[in-house]
C-alpha positions in Angstrom: -0.2 0.0 -0.4 1.7 3.7 -1.6 1.5 5.6 2.2 3.6 8.3 -0.2 1.5 11.3 -0.4 2.3 12.3 -4.6 4.8 15.1 -4.7 4.8 16.7 -8.0 8.6 16.3 -9.5 9.6 14.3 -7.1 11.3 10.6 -7.9 8.9 7.2 -7.7 9.7 3.4 -7.7 7.0 1.1 -8.3 8.0 -1.6 -5.9 6.3 -4.1 -8.1 5.9 -3.5 -11.2 10.3 -2.1 -10.1 9.9 1.1 -12.9 11.2 4.5 -11.8 8.7 7.6 -12.6 8.0 11.0 -11.6 4.9 12.6 -10.5 4.1 15.2 -12.8 0.6 16.2 -11.8 -1.6 15.8 -9.5 -5.6 17.0 -10.2 -7.4 16.8 -7.4 -10.4 17.8 -8.8 -10.6 14.4 -10.8 -8.9 13.1 -8.6 -6.2 11.4 -10.9 -2.1 11.6 -10.9 0.3 11.8 -13.6 2.9 10.3 -13.7 6.2 9.9 -16.4 7.9 7.2 -16.8 12.2 7.4 -17.7 11.6 6.2 -21.7 9.2 9.5 -21.9 6.2 7.4 -21.6 3.5 9.1 -19.9 0.5 7.7 -17.4 -1.9 8.2 -15.0 -3.7 6.8 -12.0 -6.7 7.8 -9.9 -6.3 8.0 -5.8 -7.4 4.6 -5.4 -5.2 2.8 -7.4 -2.6 5.0 -6.2 -3.2 4.2 -2.7 -2.6 0.4 -3.0 0.0 0.9 -5.3 4.0 -0.4 -3.5 5.3 2.6 -4.2 8.8 3.8 -2.3 10.9 7.5 -3.2 13.5 6.8 -5.9 16.3 9.8 -7.0 16.2 10.5 -10.6 18.2 8.6 -12.7 21.6 10.4 -13.3 20.6 10.2 -17.1 16.8 10.8 -17.7 16.3 14.0 -19.1 18.3 12.4 -22.4 14.6 10.5 -23.3 13.9 14.1 -23.8 16.1 15.3 -26.0 15.8 14.0 -29.0 17.4 16.7 -31.2 20.6 16.5 -29.4 22.1 20.5 -28.7 19.7 22.4 -31.2 21.1 26.4 -31.3 18.1 27.3 -32.2 16.5 27.7 -29.0 19.1 29.7 -27.8 18.0 32.7 -26.9 20.5 34.2 -27.0 21.6 33.9 -30.3 21.2 36.3 -33.1 17.9 36.7 -35.7 19.6 36.9 -38.9 16.7 37.2 -41.8 19.2 37.4 -44.6 19.3 33.9 -44.2 15.9 33.6 -45.0 14.7 32.8 -49.3 12.9 35.1 -50.1 8.8 34.6 -49.5 7.7 36.0 -53.0 9.4 33.5 -54.9 7.8 30.3 -54.3 4.6 31.6 -55.6 3.8 30.8 -58.1 2.1 32.5 -61.9 -0.9 32.0 -62.6 -0.4 31.6 -66.3 -1.0 28.7 -67.7 1.7 28.0 -70.1 3.2 31.1 -69.9 0.8 33.0 -72.3 -0.5 35.9 -70.1 -4.2 37.4 -70.1 -4.3 40.7 -70.9 
């Protein structure tokens, strides 16, 4: 039985399933607890299920952020990077002509 009160951003281990997860949300109105596992998958438990689980407090795994980092270091997300509009093509160059077979209507 889980005697642990779920705390957001805390890691726990399900002793029966032997998996680590982080509590990411607690919705008291809906009586649900949303968790995210090491691999990035998300699950939801109701309060009754949580109370029946064997849940132990745990340390965050060393590489837990790797599951969220799909592209590695992305320089485009750097807020200090200077924006340079000359690197983009002219948006008008992608507009296709309305002429048919090179003939223009006058």
